[in-house]
C-alpha positions in Angstrom: 92.7 29.4 152.8 93.2 30.4 149.2 96.9 30.7 148.1 98.2 27.5 149.9 99.5 24.9 147.8 97.7 21.3 147.7 101.0 19.6 148.0 104.4 21.5 148.4 107.9 20.1 149.2 111.2 21.8 149.3 114.6 19.8 148.6 117.9 21.5 149.5 120.5 19.1 148.8 123.4 21.1 150.2 122.0 20.9 153.8 118.9 21.2 156.1 115.2 20.9 155.3 115.0 18.1 152.9 111.5 17.5 152.1 110.1 14.0 151.4 108.4 12.6 148.4 107.5 8.8 148.1 108.7 8.1 144.4 106.5 5.1 144.4 103.5 7.3 145.0 101.5 7.8 141.7 101.0 11.4 140.9 97.3 11.1 141.2 97.5 10.1 144.7 99.0 13.5 145.8 95.9 14.5 147.9 97.3 14.1 151.4 98.0 16.9 154.2 99.9 19.8 152.7 103.1 20.6 153.8 102.8 24.3 154.7 105.8 26.2 156.1 105.8 29.8 157.4 107.5 31.0 154.5 104.9 29.4 152.2 102.0 31.0 154.3 103.6 34.4 154.2 104.5 34.4 150.6 100.9 33.5 149.5 99.4 36.3 151.5 101.9 38.7 150.0 101.5 37.5 146.3 97.8 37.9 146.7 98.0 41.3 147.4 100.6 42.2 144.7 98.5 40.5 142.1 95.6 42.4 142.8 97.5 45.7 141.6 99.2 44.0 138.5 98.4 45.4 135.3 98.7 43.0 132.5 99.7 44.9 129.3 98.7 44.3 125.6 96.1 41.8 124.8 94.7 39.9 127.7 92.5 36.9 127.9 88.9 37.7 126.6 85.6 35.7 127.1 84.0 36.9 123.9 85.2 35.9 120.3 87.6 38.8 119.3 86.6 40.5 116.1 90.2 41.2 114.9 93.6 39.7 115.3 95.9 40.7 118.1 98.3 43.8 117.6 100.6 43.7 120.7 100.7 47.5 120.1 101.9 48.2 123.8 104.8 45.9 123.9 108.5 46.7 124.0 110.2 46.3 120.6 111.4 42.8 120.1 115.4 42.2 119.6 116.0 39.7 116.8 118.8 37.2 118.2 120.8 37.3 115.1 121.6 40.2 112.8 120.6 38.5 109.7 118.8 34.9 109.0 119.0 32.7 112.0 121.0 29.7 111.4 118.8 27.1 109.9 116.2 29.6 108.7 117.9 30.9 105.7 115.6 31.8 103.0 112.5 31.9 105.3 111.2 35.2 105.3 107.8 35.1 106.1 106.5 37.1 109.0 105.1 36.2 112.4 101.3 35.3 112.3 99.2 36.7 115.1 96.1 35.1 116.3 93.6 34.4 119.0 93.3 30.9 120.3 90.2 29.5 122.1 90.4 27.4 125.4 86.9 26.4 126.8 85.6 29.9 127.2 88.8 31.9 127.2 90.4 33.6 124.1 94.3 34.5 124.3 96.8 36.0 122.0 99.2 33.7 120.4 102.0 33.9 117.6 103.1 31.4 115.2 105.4 31.1 112.2 108.6 32.2 113.7 111.6 32.3 111.3 113.3 35.2 113.0 113.8 34.4 116.9 113.9 37.2 119.0 113.4 38.4 122.9 111.1 40.9 124.1 112.7 42.7 127.1 110.8 43.7 130.2 113.0 45.9 132.3 112.5 46.9 135.9 113.0 50.6 137.1 116.8 51.1 137.8 116.0 51.9 141.3 114.1 48.5 141.6 116.4 46.3 139.6 117.6 43.1 141.5 120.1 42.2 138.9 118.5 38.9 138.3 117.2 38.3 134.8 115.0 35.4 133.2 114.5 34.2 129.9 110.8 33.4 129.3 109.7 30.6 127.1 106.0 30.6 126.5 104.1 27.2 125.7 101.8 26.4 122.9 102.7 22.7 121.9 105.6 23.9 119.8 102.8 25.1 117.3 102.3 28.5 118.7 103.2 30.7 121.4 100.8 31.5 124.0 102.2 35.0 124.5 99.4 36.6 126.7 99.2 34.6 130.0 102.8 32.8 129.5 104.7 35.7 128.1 103.6 39.2 128.2 101.9 38.7 131.6 105.0 37.1 133.0 107.3 39.6 131.7 105.2 42.7 133.3 104.9 40.7 136.5 108.9 40.3 136.7 109.6 43.7 135.9 107.3 45.0 138.5 109.4 42.9 141.0 112.8 43.8 139.9 113.4 41.0 137.6 114.5 41.5 134.2 112.5 39.4 131.7 113.2 38.5 128.3 110.2 36.9 126.5 111.5 34.3 123.8 110.0 33.9 120.5 111.7 30.6 119.5 111.1 28.6 116.5 108.3 26.1 116.5 109.0 22.3 115.6 105.3 21.1 115.5 103.9 24.2 113.5 102.5 22.9 109.9 105.3 22.6 107.5 107.8 23.3 110.0 111.7 22.6 109.3 112.6 23.0 112.7 113.2 20.6 115.5 113.0 21.3 119.6 116.5 19.9 120.1 118.1 22.0 117.5 116.4 25.2 116.6 114.4 25.9 119.8 117.1 25.0 121.9 119.4 27.1 119.9 117.1 30.1 120.3 117.3 29.7 124.0 120.8 29.4 124.3 121.4 32.4 122.1 118.8 34.3 124.3 120.8 33.6 127.5 123.9 34.7 125.8 122.3 37.8 124.3 121.5 38.7 128.0 124.9 38.3 129.2 126.3 40.1 126.1 124.2 43.4 127.3 124.2 42.9 130.8 125.6 46.2 131.5 123.1 47.9 129.4 120.3 46.1 130.9 121.3 46.4 134.5 121.7 42.7 135.0 124.2 40.4 136.9 125.5 38.1 134.4 125.9 35.5 137.2 122.0 35.7 137.9 120.5 34.9 134.3 118.1 31.9 134.4 115.4 30.2 132.3 111.8 30.0 132.7 109.4 27.8 130.6 105.7 27.0 130.4 104.3 23.7 129.0 106.1 23.1 125.8 108.4 26.1 126.7 109.3 24.0 129.7 110.8 21.5 127.6 112.9 24.1 125.9 114.1 25.4 129.3 114.7 22.0 130.7 116.9 21.3 127.7 118.7 24.8 128.1 119.4 23.7 131.7 121.0 20.2 130.9 122.6 20.8 127.4 125.0 23.7 128.1 128.2 21.9 128.1 127.5 20.9 124.3 125.7 23.7 123.0 123.9 23.6 119.5 126.3 25.1 116.9 124.7 27.7 114.5 127.0 30.9 114.8 130.3 32.1 115.8 130.1 35.7 116.7 130.9 37.9 119.6 127.6 36.9 121.4 128.4 33.0 121.3 131.5 33.8 123.3 129.2 34.3 126.3 128.1 31.3 128.4 124.7 29.8 127.5 124.4 28.0 131.0 121.3 29.1 132.8 122.0 30.0 136.7 118.6 28.7 137.7 115.7 27.1 135.9 111.8 27.3 136.7 109.6 24.9 135.0 105.9 25.3 135.0 103.5 22.3 134.0 106.5 21.2 131.6 105.7 19.0 128.5 108.7 17.0 129.0 109.9 14.5 126.4 109.6 10.8 126.8 113.2 10.5 127.6 113.7 13.0 130.4 116.7 15.5 130.1 120.0 14.1 131.9 121.3 16.2 134.7 125.0 16.9 134.7 127.5 18.7 136.5 126.4 22.3 136.7 123.0 21.7 136.1 121.3 24.6 138.1 118.7 24.6 140.7 115.2 23.9 139.6 111.6 25.3 140.7 108.6 23.4 139.5 104.9 24.3 139.6 101.9 22.5 138.5 98.5 21.3 139.3 96.9 18.1 140.5 94.3 18.1 137.6 97.0 18.4 134.9 97.4 14.5 135.0 99.1 14.1 131.5 102.0 16.4 132.6 102.2 16.0 136.4 103.7 12.5 136.3 106.6 13.3 134.3 107.4 16.7 136.3 107.4 14.7 139.5 109.4 12.1 137.9 111.9 14.9 136.7 111.7 16.4 140.0 112.9 13.2 141.6 115.6 12.6 138.9 117.0 16.0 139.6 116.9 15.8 143.5 118.7 12.3 143.3 121.3 14.0 141.5 122.0 16.4 144.3 120.5 19.6 142.5 118.6 21.9 144.9 115.0 21.4 143.8 111.6 22.9 145.0 108.4 21.8 143.7 104.8 23.0 144.3 101.6 21.4 143.2 98.2 22.9 143.5 94.8 21.2 143.9 93.2 23.3 141.1 94.6 24.9 138.0 94.9 22.4 135.5 97.4 22.9 132.5 98.4 26.3 131.5 97.5 28.7 134.1 100.5 31.1 133.6 99.2 34.5 135.1 95.9 35.7 134.8 93.9 38.3 136.6 91.9 35.7 138.6 91.6 35.1 142.4 92.6 31.4 142.6 95.1 29.7 144.7 97.4 28.7 141.9 98.3 32.2 141.1 100.2 32.4 144.4 103.2 30.7 142.5 104.6 34.4 141.8 105.3 34.9 145.5 106.9 31.4 146.0 109.0 31.9 142.8 110.1 35.4 143.9 111.3 34.1 147.3 113.0 31.1 145.7 114.9 33.0 143.2 116.2 35.5 145.2 117.6 32.7 147.8 119.2 30.6 144.8 121.0 33.4 143.3 122.6 34.5 146.4 123.7 30.8 147.2 127.4 30.4 147.2 
């Protein structure tokens, strides 16, 4: 049946239903019988129906070569994270570059040359708002940001399900001639985004105690750092926004491109949701290792590994099993944000 994870497990460190994962099992050997709960089965059915009616705004994936650059004309306006130059970007004023990138037969919209980090808000209708908010960090190898299927489509889906999403345009450490680093500038941008959301929580109908972070691929590294480096945040500015807490209340990491030295969990590291695919061998092993590390520190952790999907599936208008992650995530985030 479509929509059922190839390998799925749940760890609830505060109590019942502890799933089992043998840390010694090589990642590519995860081909055993799926662990399917009633919740997983029902969520997969519901999300299949929900995705069928989801409209992805702005430039969506294309299967023929585009003839002009993407414009993002239908998007909400972006909000700069600092009123002037971002700390570390002084004197760099060149604008964002928008391009199409090709992966196999698919073209998708990206941005690069980010010197003015910003968020793009996707807000649910007031009568549907759950109070949950998430800062979304698209992937792109720290060279660009895959804004269509790992940014705008994510924000659109979240808003349609009562979750306020803020797609982060963060500075890119691996772009040509970049002066930026992941652990300073990209992390600073993520921390500032979380603080910005909390500083405007009333305006955006957000519960400041339910603000999380979500990352895809390279954005997963940024999100993982934000979920572990909040006790000693990157210092860049000292204004009213910086007085708000930058600790996320949850973290969701999708096929994360984690560093060789995995982030170190500490007291207060929030619950984690992991999602990846068996075919993504380069990223699956570190993801499973990080899952085990968090669970070993007593952090409530859930992981879903699909048989198909490879790397970078995000959200696309395709009828494939890996896109059932949205229903699983929705169930999980409502549970962890209600936990005492």
